C-alpha angles and dihedrals in degrees: 000000000000121000110247102189132040112226117212124197117217113205116229114228119213105222096187115067116182115208120187110221113219115245124232112256114246139167092248092052091049092049090047093052092045092051092048091049092049093048092048092048091050092050092048093048092050091048093051092045090054093050096042106029117198131194104235094168092075090057092048091055094056096055094120092055092046092050091048091051092048091050091049092050091049093046095046094038090233142029097257094099097038100083095126093051091048092050091049092052093047091048091051093048093047092049091051092048092052092058 
C-alpha cells in the first residue's frame, strides 16, 4: 500500500523556561532545613510505629544478657566462641515474649 500523504511533525517550543536560582547558604537556612528534616523524620517514625507496633520493653529487660554478649564478641573478636551468651540472650528474649 503506497503512502498517499506525507506527515510532518512540528516541534512545540516551550516559551517559558523556569530556572530556579540557587539561594545563598546561611545559618538560618541550615537551621530551618535541619528542623524540617527532624520534624519529618519524627512524624515518619511515629507513623511507622503505629502501623507496625513493636514491643521494645522485652529488649530493655534483657540488657544484661546483651551487654554480656557484646563483651564476649569484643573479647573473642567474633561470635564463634560466645554460644553461651547467645543462648542466655535468646532465652531472656523468648521468656519476655511469652509474657
